[in-house]
PDBQT receptor file of N, H, CA, C and O in Angstrom, charges set to zero:
ATOM      1  N   MET A   1     141.769 105.153 103.958  1.00  0.00    +0.000 N 
ATOM      2  CA  MET A   1     141.564 104.561 102.659  1.00  0.00    +0.000 C 
ATOM      3  C   MET A   1     141.008 105.626 101.714  1.00  0.00    +0.000 C 
ATOM      4  O   MET A   1     140.030 106.290 102.055  1.00  0.00    +0.000 OA
ATOM      5  N   ALA A   2     141.592 105.799 100.568  1.00  0.00    +0.000 N 
ATOM      6  H   ALA A   2     142.387 105.259 100.291  1.00  0.00    +0.000 HD
ATOM      7  CA  ALA A   2     141.204 106.828  99.622  1.00  0.00    +0.000 C 
ATOM      8  C   ALA A   2     139.958 106.396  98.846  1.00  0.00    +0.000 C 
ATOM      9  O   ALA A   2     139.794 105.230  98.489  1.00  0.00    +0.000 OA
ATOM     10  N   ALA A   3     139.089 107.375  98.599  1.00  0.00    +0.000 N 
ATOM     11  H   ALA A   3     139.222 108.323  98.889  1.00  0.00    +0.000 HD
ATOM     12  CA  ALA A   3     137.879 107.106  97.832  1.00  0.00    +0.000 C 
ATOM     13  C   ALA A   3     138.227 107.021  96.346  1.00  0.00    +0.000 C 
ATOM     14  O   ALA A   3     139.095 107.741  95.854  1.00  0.00    +0.000 OA
ATOM     15  N   MET A   4     137.537 106.133  95.651  1.00  0.00    +0.000 N 
ATOM     16  H   MET A   4     136.831 105.548  96.051  1.00  0.00    +0.000 HD
ATOM     17  CA  MET A   4     137.768 105.969  94.219  1.00  0.00    +0.000 C 
ATOM     18  C   MET A   4     137.137 107.135  93.459  1.00  0.00    +0.000 C 
ATOM     19  O   MET A   4     135.997 107.509  93.734  1.00  0.00    +0.000 OA
ATOM     20  N   GLN A   5     137.859 107.701  92.520  1.00  0.00    +0.000 N 
ATOM     21  H   GLN A   5     138.785 107.397  92.296  1.00  0.00    +0.000 HD
ATOM     22  CA  GLN A   5     137.346 108.782  91.703  1.00  0.00    +0.000 C 
ATOM     23  C   GLN A   5     136.565 108.204  90.522  1.00  0.00    +0.000 C 
ATOM     24  O   GLN A   5     137.039 107.306  89.826  1.00  0.00    +0.000 OA
ATOM     25  N   LEU A   6     135.376 108.728  90.313  1.00  0.00    +0.000 N 
ATOM     26  H   LEU A   6     134.991 109.457  90.879  1.00  0.00    +0.000 HD
ATOM     27  CA  LEU A   6     134.561 108.267  89.195  1.00  0.00    +0.000 C 
ATOM     28  C   LEU A   6     134.908 109.083  87.949  1.00  0.00    +0.000 C 
ATOM     29  O   LEU A   6     134.943 110.313  87.985  1.00  0.00    +0.000 OA
ATOM     30  N   THR A   7     135.159 108.388  86.872  1.00  0.00    +0.000 N 
ATOM     31  H   THR A   7     135.130 107.389  86.844  1.00  0.00    +0.000 HD
ATOM     32  CA  THR A   7     135.434 109.065  85.614  1.00  0.00    +0.000 C 
ATOM     33  C   THR A   7     134.114 109.432  84.944  1.00  0.00    +0.000 C 
ATOM     34  O   THR A   7     133.041 109.029  85.393  1.00  0.00    +0.000 OA
ATOM     35  N   ARG A   8     134.211 110.188  83.884  1.00  0.00    +0.000 N 
ATOM     36  H   ARG A   8     135.083 110.515  83.520  1.00  0.00    +0.000 HD
ATOM     37  CA  ARG A   8     133.028 110.581  83.124  1.00  0.00    +0.000 C 
ATOM     38  C   ARG A   8     132.317 109.333  82.601  1.00  0.00    +0.000 C 
ATOM     39  O   ARG A   8     131.088 109.269  82.622  1.00  0.00    +0.000 OA
ATOM     40  N   THR A   9     133.067 108.358  82.138  1.00  0.00    +0.000 N 
ATOM     41  H   THR A   9     134.065 108.411  82.120  1.00  0.00    +0.000 HD
ATOM     42  CA  THR A   9     132.488 107.118  81.626  1.00  0.00    +0.000 C 
ATOM     43  C   THR A   9     131.719 106.379  82.716  1.00  0.00    +0.000 C 
ATOM     44  O   THR A   9     130.634 105.853  82.470  1.00  0.00    +0.000 OA
ATOM     45  N   HIS A  10     132.290 106.343  83.930  1.00  0.00    +0.000 N 
ATOM     46  H   HIS A  10     133.172 106.770  84.130  1.00  0.00    +0.000 HD
ATOM     47  CA  HIS A  10     131.591 105.690  85.041  1.00  0.00    +0.000 C 
ATOM     48  C   HIS A  10     130.265 106.382  85.321  1.00  0.00    +0.000 C 
ATOM     49  O   HIS A  10     129.241 105.728  85.520  1.00  0.00    +0.000 OA
ATOM     50  N   ARG A  11     130.295 107.697  85.335  1.00  0.00    +0.000 N 
ATOM     51  H   ARG A  11     131.127 108.228  85.174  1.00  0.00    +0.000 HD
ATOM     52  CA  ARG A  11     129.060 108.444  85.614  1.00  0.00    +0.000 C 
ATOM     53  C   ARG A  11     128.013 108.193  84.543  1.00  0.00    +0.000 C 
ATOM     54  O   ARG A  11     126.831 108.047  84.857  1.00  0.00    +0.000 OA
ATOM     55  N   ILE A  12     128.424 108.141  83.293  1.00  0.00    +0.000 N 
ATOM     56  H   ILE A  12     129.384 108.260  83.038  1.00  0.00    +0.000 HD
ATOM     57  CA  ILE A  12     127.482 107.871  82.198  1.00  0.00    +0.000 C 
ATOM     58  C   ILE A  12     126.901 106.471  82.348  1.00  0.00    +0.000 C 
ATOM     59  O   ILE A  12     125.695 106.283  82.191  1.00  0.00    +0.000 OA
ATOM     60  N   LEU A  13     127.737 105.496  82.648  1.00  0.00    +0.000 N 
ATOM     61  H   LEU A  13     128.717 105.648  82.775  1.00  0.00    +0.000 HD
ATOM     62  CA  LEU A  13     127.251 104.121  82.814  1.00  0.00    +0.000 C 
ATOM     63  C   LEU A  13     126.302 104.004  83.997  1.00  0.00    +0.000 C 
ATOM     64  O   LEU A  13     125.298 103.295  83.926  1.00  0.00    +0.000 OA
ATOM     65  N   ILE A  14     126.615 104.691  85.075  1.00  0.00    +0.000 N 
ATOM     66  H   ILE A  14     127.430 105.267  85.133  1.00  0.00    +0.000 HD
ATOM     67  CA  ILE A  14     125.712 104.685  86.234  1.00  0.00    +0.000 C 
ATOM     68  C   ILE A  14     124.372 105.290  85.851  1.00  0.00    +0.000 C 
ATOM     69  O   ILE A  14     123.325 104.774  86.243  1.00  0.00    +0.000 OA
ATOM     70  N   GLY A  15     124.391 106.375  85.092  1.00  0.00    +0.000 N 
ATOM     71  H   GLY A  15     125.241 106.794  84.774  1.00  0.00    +0.000 HD
ATOM     72  CA  GLY A  15     123.152 107.001  84.631  1.00  0.00    +0.000 C 
ATOM     73  C   GLY A  15     122.337 106.083  83.751  1.00  0.00    +0.000 C 
ATOM     74  O   GLY A  15     121.113 106.031  83.870  1.00  0.00    +0.000 OA
ATOM     75  N   VAL A  16     123.005 105.352  82.861  1.00  0.00    +0.000 N 
ATOM     76  H   VAL A  16     123.999 105.394  82.763  1.00  0.00    +0.000 HD
ATOM     77  CA  VAL A  16     122.308 104.409  81.972  1.00  0.00    +0.000 C 
ATOM     78  C   VAL A  16     121.672 103.290  82.790  1.00  0.00    +0.000 C 
ATOM     79  O   VAL A  16     120.531 102.907  82.531  1.00  0.00    +0.000 OA
ATOM     80  N   VAL A  17     122.388 102.770  83.759  1.00  0.00    +0.000 N 
ATOM     81  H   VAL A  17     123.315 103.081  83.969  1.00  0.00    +0.000 HD
ATOM     82  CA  VAL A  17     121.853 101.689  84.603  1.00  0.00    +0.000 C 
ATOM     83  C   VAL A  17     120.661 102.182  85.424  1.00  0.00    +0.000 C 
ATOM     84  O   VAL A  17     119.650 101.488  85.527  1.00  0.00    +0.000 OA
ATOM     85  N   VAL A  18     120.775 103.374  86.007  1.00  0.00    +0.000 N 
ATOM     86  H   VAL A  18     121.596 103.938  85.924  1.00  0.00    +0.000 HD
ATOM     87  CA  VAL A  18     119.668 103.918  86.800  1.00  0.00    +0.000 C 
ATOM     88  C   VAL A  18     118.452 104.175  85.909  1.00  0.00    +0.000 C 
ATOM     89  O   VAL A  18     117.325 103.856  86.287  1.00  0.00    +0.000 OA
ATOM     90  N   ALA A  19     118.679 104.746  84.737  1.00  0.00    +0.000 N 
ATOM     91  H   ALA A  19     119.594 105.005  84.430  1.00  0.00    +0.000 HD
ATOM     92  CA  ALA A  19     117.566 104.999  83.808  1.00  0.00    +0.000 C 
ATOM     93  C   ALA A  19     116.907 103.684  83.389  1.00  0.00    +0.000 C 
ATOM     94  O   ALA A  19     115.680 103.605  83.319  1.00  0.00    +0.000 OA
ATOM     95  N   GLY A  20     117.700 102.662  83.114  1.00  0.00    +0.000 N 
ATOM     96  H   GLY A  20     118.696 102.727  83.171  1.00  0.00    +0.000 HD
ATOM     97  CA  GLY A  20     117.152 101.358  82.760  1.00  0.00    +0.000 C 
ATOM     98  C   GLY A  20     116.336 100.755  83.889  1.00  0.00    +0.000 C 
ATOM     99  O   GLY A  20     115.275 100.175  83.657  1.00  0.00    +0.000 OA
ATOM    100  N   ALA A  21     116.828 100.894  85.103  1.00  0.00    +0.000 N 
ATOM    101  H   ALA A  21     117.690 101.366  85.291  1.00  0.00    +0.000 HD
ATOM    102  CA  ALA A  21     116.101 100.366  86.261  1.00  0.00    +0.000 C 
ATOM    103  C   ALA A  21     114.767 101.086  86.441  1.00  0.00    +0.000 C 
ATOM    104  O   ALA A  21     113.762 100.460  86.780  1.00  0.00    +0.000 OA
ATOM    105  N   VAL A  22     114.755 102.389  86.215  1.00  0.00    +0.000 N 
ATOM    106  H   VAL A  22     115.570 102.898  85.940  1.00  0.00    +0.000 HD
ATOM    107  CA  VAL A  22     113.513 103.154  86.335  1.00  0.00    +0.000 C 
ATOM    108  C   VAL A  22     112.514 102.728  85.256  1.00  0.00    +0.000 C 
ATOM    109  O   VAL A  22     111.322 102.599  85.535  1.00  0.00    +0.000 OA
ATOM    110  N   VAL A  23     112.986 102.512  84.047  1.00  0.00    +0.000 N 
ATOM    111  H   VAL A  23     113.954 102.616  83.821  1.00  0.00    +0.000 HD
ATOM    112  CA  VAL A  23     112.097 102.068  82.961  1.00  0.00    +0.000 C 
ATOM    113  C   VAL A  23     111.516 100.695  83.273  1.00  0.00    +0.000 C 
ATOM    114  O   VAL A  23     110.318 100.476  83.097  1.00  0.00    +0.000 OA
ATOM    115  N   ILE A  24     112.352  99.769  83.734  1.00  0.00    +0.000 N 
ATOM    116  H   ILE A  24     113.326  99.947  83.877  1.00  0.00    +0.000 HD
ATOM    117  CA  ILE A  24     111.874  98.423  84.074  1.00  0.00    +0.000 C 
ATOM    118  C   ILE A  24     110.869  98.487  85.224  1.00  0.00    +0.000 C 
ATOM    119  O   ILE A  24     109.861  97.780  85.206  1.00  0.00    +0.000 OA
ATOM    120  N   ALA A  25     111.135  99.327  86.218  1.00  0.00    +0.000 N 
ATOM    121  H   ALA A  25     111.954  99.902  86.233  1.00  0.00    +0.000 HD
ATOM    122  CA  ALA A  25     110.204  99.477  87.340  1.00  0.00    +0.000 C 
ATOM    123  C   ALA A  25     108.872 100.055  86.861  1.00  0.00    +0.000 C 
ATOM    124  O   ALA A  25     107.813  99.624  87.316  1.00  0.00    +0.000 OA
ATOM    125  N   ALA A  26     108.917 101.019  85.955  1.00  0.00    +0.000 N 
ATOM    126  H   ALA A  26     109.777 101.370  85.586  1.00  0.00    +0.000 HD
ATOM    127  CA  ALA A  26     107.684 101.622  85.435  1.00  0.00    +0.000 C 
ATOM    128  C   ALA A  26     106.866 100.602  84.644  1.00  0.00    +0.000 C 
ATOM    129  O   ALA A  26     105.641 100.565  84.760  1.00  0.00    +0.000 OA
ATOM    130  N   ILE A  27     107.533  99.782  83.847  1.00  0.00    +0.000 N 
ATOM    131  H   ILE A  27     108.528  99.813  83.753  1.00  0.00    +0.000 HD
ATOM    132  CA  ILE A  27     106.831  98.744  83.090  1.00  0.00    +0.000 C 
ATOM    133  C   ILE A  27     106.184  97.741  84.048  1.00  0.00    +0.000 C 
ATOM    134  O   ILE A  27     105.039  97.337  83.846  1.00  0.00    +0.000 OA
ATOM    135  N   GLY A  28     106.912  97.346  85.079  1.00  0.00    +0.000 N 
ATOM    136  H   GLY A  28     107.842  97.674  85.243  1.00  0.00    +0.000 HD
ATOM    137  CA  GLY A  28     106.356  96.428  86.071  1.00  0.00    +0.000 C 
ATOM    138  C   GLY A  28     105.174  97.023  86.810  1.00  0.00    +0.000 C 
ATOM    139  O   GLY A  28     104.174  96.344  87.042  1.00  0.00    +0.000 OA
ATOM    140  N   PHE A  29     105.287  98.300  87.183  1.00  0.00    +0.000 N 
ATOM    141  H   PHE A  29     106.100  98.852  86.994  1.00  0.00    +0.000 HD
ATOM    142  CA  PHE A  29     104.178  98.971  87.868  1.00  0.00    +0.000 C 
ATOM    143  C   PHE A  29     102.949  99.038  86.976  1.00  0.00    +0.000 C 
ATOM    144  O   PHE A  29     101.837  98.756  87.421  1.00  0.00    +0.000 OA
ATOM    145  N   ALA A  30     103.149  99.411  85.714  1.00  0.00    +0.000 N 
ATOM    146  H   ALA A  30     104.052  99.639  85.353  1.00  0.00    +0.000 HD
ATOM    147  CA  ALA A  30     102.017  99.530  84.792  1.00  0.00    +0.000 C 
ATOM    148  C   ALA A  30     101.330  98.178  84.584  1.00  0.00    +0.000 C 
ATOM    149  O   ALA A  30     100.102  98.100  84.567  1.00  0.00    +0.000 OA
ATOM    150  N   GLY A  31     102.116  97.128  84.427  1.00  0.00    +0.000 N 
ATOM    151  H   GLY A  31     103.114  97.192  84.440  1.00  0.00    +0.000 HD
ATOM    152  CA  GLY A  31     101.538  95.798  84.250  1.00  0.00    +0.000 C 
ATOM    153  C   GLY A  31     100.789  95.327  85.475  1.00  0.00    +0.000 C 
ATOM    154  O   GLY A  31      99.699  94.766  85.367  1.00  0.00    +0.000 OA
ATOM    155  N   SER A  32     101.366  95.553  86.633  1.00  0.00    +0.000 N 
ATOM    156  H   SER A  32     102.252  96.009  86.721  1.00  0.00    +0.000 HD
ATOM    157  CA  SER A  32     100.724  95.157  87.881  1.00  0.00    +0.000 C 
ATOM    158  C   SER A  32      99.446  95.959  88.109  1.00  0.00    +0.000 C 
ATOM    159  O   SER A  32      98.412  95.408  88.488  1.00  0.00    +0.000 OA
ATOM    160  N   TYR A  33      99.530  97.259  87.875  1.00  0.00    +0.000 N 
ATOM    161  H   TYR A  33     100.370  97.707  87.568  1.00  0.00    +0.000 HD
ATOM    162  CA  TYR A  33      98.356  98.123  88.043  1.00  0.00    +0.000 C 
ATOM    163  C   TYR A  33      97.216  97.653  87.137  1.00  0.00    +0.000 C 
ATOM    164  O   TYR A  33      96.069  97.548  87.573  1.00  0.00    +0.000 OA
ATOM    165  N   ALA A  34      97.542  97.372  85.873  1.00  0.00    +0.000 N 
ATOM    166  H   ALA A  34      98.473  97.458  85.518  1.00  0.00    +0.000 HD
ATOM    167  CA  ALA A  34      96.515  96.945  84.924  1.00  0.00    +0.000 C 
ATOM    168  C   ALA A  34      95.894  95.617  85.335  1.00  0.00    +0.000 C 
ATOM    169  O   ALA A  34      94.683  95.434  85.216  1.00  0.00    +0.000 OA
ATOM    170  N   ALA A  35      96.714  94.694  85.813  1.00  0.00    +0.000 N 
ATOM    171  H   ALA A  35      97.698  94.843  85.909  1.00  0.00    +0.000 HD
ATOM    172  CA  ALA A  35      96.198  93.383  86.210  1.00  0.00    +0.000 C 
ATOM    173  C   ALA A  35      95.263  93.499  87.413  1.00  0.00    +0.000 C 
ATOM    174  O   ALA A  35      94.194  92.889  87.431  1.00  0.00    +0.000 OA
ATOM    175  N   VAL A  36      95.662  94.274  88.408  1.00  0.00    +0.000 N 
ATOM    176  H   VAL A  36      96.531  94.769  88.393  1.00  0.00    +0.000 HD
ATOM    177  CA  VAL A  36      94.820  94.430  89.599  1.00  0.00    +0.000 C 
ATOM    178  C   VAL A  36      93.552  95.209  89.253  1.00  0.00    +0.000 C 
ATOM    179  O   VAL A  36      92.474  94.894  89.758  1.00  0.00    +0.000 OA
ATOM    180  N   ARG A  37      93.674  96.217  88.400  1.00  0.00    +0.000 N 
ATOM    181  H   ARG A  37      94.550  96.473  87.990  1.00  0.00    +0.000 HD
ATOM    182  CA  ARG A  37      92.505  96.994  87.979  1.00  0.00    +0.000 C 
ATOM    183  C   ARG A  37      91.494  96.102  87.263  1.00  0.00    +0.000 C 
ATOM    184  O   ARG A  37      90.295  96.175  87.532  1.00  0.00    +0.000 OA
ATOM    185  N   ASP A  38      91.982  95.260  86.351  1.00  0.00    +0.000 N 
ATOM    186  H   ASP A  38      92.957  95.200  86.133  1.00  0.00    +0.000 HD
ATOM    187  CA  ASP A  38      91.089  94.358  85.630  1.00  0.00    +0.000 C 
ATOM    188  C   ASP A  38      90.433  93.354  86.571  1.00  0.00    +0.000 C 
ATOM    189  O   ASP A  38      89.249  93.049  86.428  1.00  0.00    +0.000 OA
ATOM    190  N   LEU A  39      91.189  92.845  87.519  1.00  0.00    +0.000 N 
ATOM    191  H   LEU A  39      92.151  93.093  87.635  1.00  0.00    +0.000 HD
ATOM    192  CA  LEU A  39      90.623  91.911  88.494  1.00  0.00    +0.000 C 
ATOM    193  C   LEU A  39      89.547  92.585  89.340  1.00  0.00    +0.000 C 
ATOM    194  O   LEU A  39      88.489  92.006  89.585  1.00  0.00    +0.000 OA
ATOM    195  N   ALA A  40      89.823  93.815  89.785  1.00  0.00    +0.000 N 
ATOM    196  H   ALA A  40      90.683  94.286  89.586  1.00  0.00    +0.000 HD
ATOM    197  CA  ALA A  40      88.828  94.550  90.578  1.00  0.00    +0.000 C 
ATOM    198  C   ALA A  40      87.577  94.825  89.746  1.00  0.00    +0.000 C 
ATOM    199  O   ALA A  40      86.458  94.746  90.253  1.00  0.00    +0.000 OA
ATOM    200  N   HIS A  41      87.769  95.143  88.489  1.00  0.00    +0.000 N 
ATOM    201  H   HIS A  41      88.678  95.207  88.078  1.00  0.00    +0.000 HD
ATOM    202  CA  HIS A  41      86.614  95.386  87.608  1.00  0.00    +0.000 C 
ATOM    203  C   HIS A  41      85.784  94.108  87.447  1.00  0.00    +0.000 C 
ATOM    204  O   HIS A  41      84.554  94.153  87.488  1.00  0.00    +0.000 OA
ATOM    205  N   ASP A  42      86.462  92.969  87.263  1.00  0.00    +0.000 N 
ATOM    206  H   ASP A  42      87.461  92.933  87.229  1.00  0.00    +0.000 HD
ATOM    207  CA  ASP A  42      85.759  91.694  87.116  1.00  0.00    +0.000 C 
ATOM    208  C   ASP A  42      85.019  91.300  88.385  1.00  0.00    +0.000 C 
ATOM    209  O   ASP A  42      84.001  90.610  88.319  1.00  0.00    +0.000 OA
ATOM    210  N   LYS A  43      85.522  91.732  89.551  1.00  0.00    +0.000 N 
ATOM    211  H   LYS A  43      86.349  92.292  89.604  1.00  0.00    +0.000 HD
ATOM    212  CA  LYS A  43      84.882  91.394  90.828  1.00  0.00    +0.000 C 
ATOM    213  C   LYS A  43      83.755  92.354  91.193  1.00  0.00    +0.000 C 
ATOM    214  O   LYS A  43      83.130  92.205  92.243  1.00  0.00    +0.000 OA
ATOM    215  N   GLY A  44      83.488  93.347  90.324  1.00  0.00    +0.000 N 
ATOM    216  H   GLY A  44      83.995  93.467  89.471  1.00  0.00    +0.000 HD
ATOM    217  CA  GLY A  44      82.342  94.225  90.533  1.00  0.00    +0.000 C 
ATOM    218  C   GLY A  44      82.616  95.475  91.333  1.00  0.00    +0.000 C 
ATOM    219  O   GLY A  44      81.709  95.980  91.995  1.00  0.00    +0.000 OA
ATOM    220  N   PHE A  45      83.825  95.994  91.302  1.00  0.00    +0.000 N 
ATOM    221  H   PHE A  45      84.562  95.583  90.765  1.00  0.00    +0.000 HD
ATOM    222  CA  PHE A  45      84.142  97.209  92.043  1.00  0.00    +0.000 C 
ATOM    223  C   PHE A  45      83.669  98.470  91.321  1.00  0.00    +0.000 C 
ATOM    224  O   PHE A  45      83.711  99.559  91.893  1.00  0.00    +0.000 OA
ATOM    225  N   GLY A  46      83.232  98.339  90.104  1.00  0.00    +0.000 N 
ATOM    226  H   GLY A  46      83.199  97.454  89.639  1.00  0.00    +0.000 HD
ATOM    227  CA  GLY A  46      82.704  99.478  89.350  1.00  0.00    +0.000 C 
ATOM    228  C   GLY A  46      83.774 100.520  89.055  1.00  0.00    +0.000 C 
ATOM    229  O   GLY A  46      84.901 100.183  88.695  1.00  0.00    +0.000 OA
ATOM    230  N   ASP A  47      83.407 101.796  89.213  1.00  0.00    +0.000 N 
ATOM    231  H   ASP A  47      82.491 102.070  89.506  1.00  0.00    +0.000 HD
ATOM    232  CA  ASP A  47      84.347 102.888  88.942  1.00  0.00    +0.000 C 
ATOM    233  C   ASP A  47      85.510 102.904  89.929  1.00  0.00    +0.000 C 
ATOM    234  O   ASP A  47      86.581 103.419  89.607  1.00  0.00    +0.000 OA
ATOM    235  N   PHE A  48      85.319 102.355  91.110  1.00  0.00    +0.000 N 
ATOM    236  H   PHE A  48      84.449 101.937  91.372  1.00  0.00    +0.000 HD
ATOM    237  CA  PHE A  48      86.371 102.302  92.120  1.00  0.00    +0.000 C 
ATOM    238  C   PHE A  48      87.525 101.404  91.683  1.00  0.00    +0.000 C 
ATOM    239  O   PHE A  48      88.619 101.492  92.239  1.00  0.00    +0.000 OA
ATOM    240  N   ALA A  49      87.295 100.543  90.696  1.00  0.00    +0.000 N 
ATOM    241  H   ALA A  49      86.406 100.471  90.244  1.00  0.00    +0.000 HD
ATOM    242  CA  ALA A  49      88.335  99.626  90.208  1.00  0.00    +0.000 C 
ATOM    243  C   ALA A  49      89.540 100.378  89.651  1.00  0.00    +0.000 C 
ATOM    244  O   ALA A  49      90.655  99.855  89.662  1.00  0.00    +0.000 OA
ATOM    245  N   ASN A  50      89.326 101.602  89.163  1.00  0.00    +0.000 N 
ATOM    246  H   ASN A  50      88.421 102.027  89.154  1.00  0.00    +0.000 HD
ATOM    247  CA  ASN A  50      90.440 102.374  88.604  1.00  0.00    +0.000 C 
ATOM    248  C   ASN A  50      91.415 102.858  89.667  1.00  0.00    +0.000 C 
ATOM    249  O   ASN A  50      92.603 103.006  89.379  1.00  0.00    +0.000 OA
ATOM    250  N   VAL A  51      90.950 103.108  90.882  1.00  0.00    +0.000 N 
ATOM    251  H   VAL A  51      89.985 102.987  91.116  1.00  0.00    +0.000 HD
ATOM    252  CA  VAL A  51      91.831 103.582  91.950  1.00  0.00    +0.000 C 
ATOM    253  C   VAL A  51      92.163 102.495  92.967  1.00  0.00    +0.000 C 
ATOM    254  O   VAL A  51      93.032 102.687  93.818  1.00  0.00    +0.000 OA
ATOM    255  N   PHE A  52      91.493 101.381  92.888  1.00  0.00    +0.000 N 
ATOM    256  H   PHE A  52      90.787 101.225  92.197  1.00  0.00    +0.000 HD
ATOM    257  CA  PHE A  52      91.731 100.273  93.820  1.00  0.00    +0.000 C 
ATOM    258  C   PHE A  52      93.181  99.818  93.863  1.00  0.00    +0.000 C 
ATOM    259  O   PHE A  52      93.690  99.578  94.958  1.00  0.00    +0.000 OA
ATOM    260  N   PRO A  53      93.889  99.682  92.718  1.00  0.00    +0.000 N 
ATOM    261  CA  PRO A  53      95.275  99.217  92.770  1.00  0.00    +0.000 C 
ATOM    262  C   PRO A  53      96.212 100.140  93.550  1.00  0.00    +0.000 C 
ATOM    263  O   PRO A  53      97.228  99.684  94.073  1.00  0.00    +0.000 OA
ATOM    264  N   ILE A  54      95.890 101.412  93.633  1.00  0.00    +0.000 N 
ATOM    265  H   ILE A  54      95.064 101.783  93.208  1.00  0.00    +0.000 HD
ATOM    266  CA  ILE A  54      96.746 102.346  94.375  1.00  0.00    +0.000 C 
ATOM    267  C   ILE A  54      96.729 102.002  95.858  1.00  0.00    +0.000 C 
ATOM    268  O   ILE A  54      97.743 102.152  96.539  1.00  0.00    +0.000 OA
ATOM    269  N   GLY A  55      95.598 101.545  96.361  1.00  0.00    +0.000 N 
ATOM    270  H   GLY A  55      94.774 101.422  95.808  1.00  0.00    +0.000 HD
ATOM    271  CA  GLY A  55      95.484 101.155  97.766  1.00  0.00    +0.000 C 
ATOM    272  C   GLY A  55      96.194  99.863  98.081  1.00  0.00    +0.000 C 
ATOM    273  O   GLY A  55      96.553  99.621  99.233  1.00  0.00    +0.000 OA
ATOM    274  N   ILE A  56      96.403  99.037  97.094  1.00  0.00    +0.000 N 
ATOM    275  H   ILE A  56      96.112  99.233  96.158  1.00  0.00    +0.000 HD
ATOM    276  CA  ILE A  56      97.087  97.777  97.297  1.00  0.00    +0.000 C 
ATOM    277  C   ILE A  56      98.554  98.066  97.339  1.00  0.00    +0.000 C 
ATOM    278  O   ILE A  56      99.359  97.150  97.504  1.00  0.00    +0.000 OA
TER     279      ILE A  56
């Protein structure tokens, strides 16, 4: 079975989709990190609250 050849347009579209997925993932990570950091701060973790989300 022959492999499908990707055109320049296909490669550009794949790049746009991958870039979009990375941006959405970064936004989700930032929101999650901020929420867990704020929760840890409210629970009295002090300065450790800033690095606590990385362990989760």
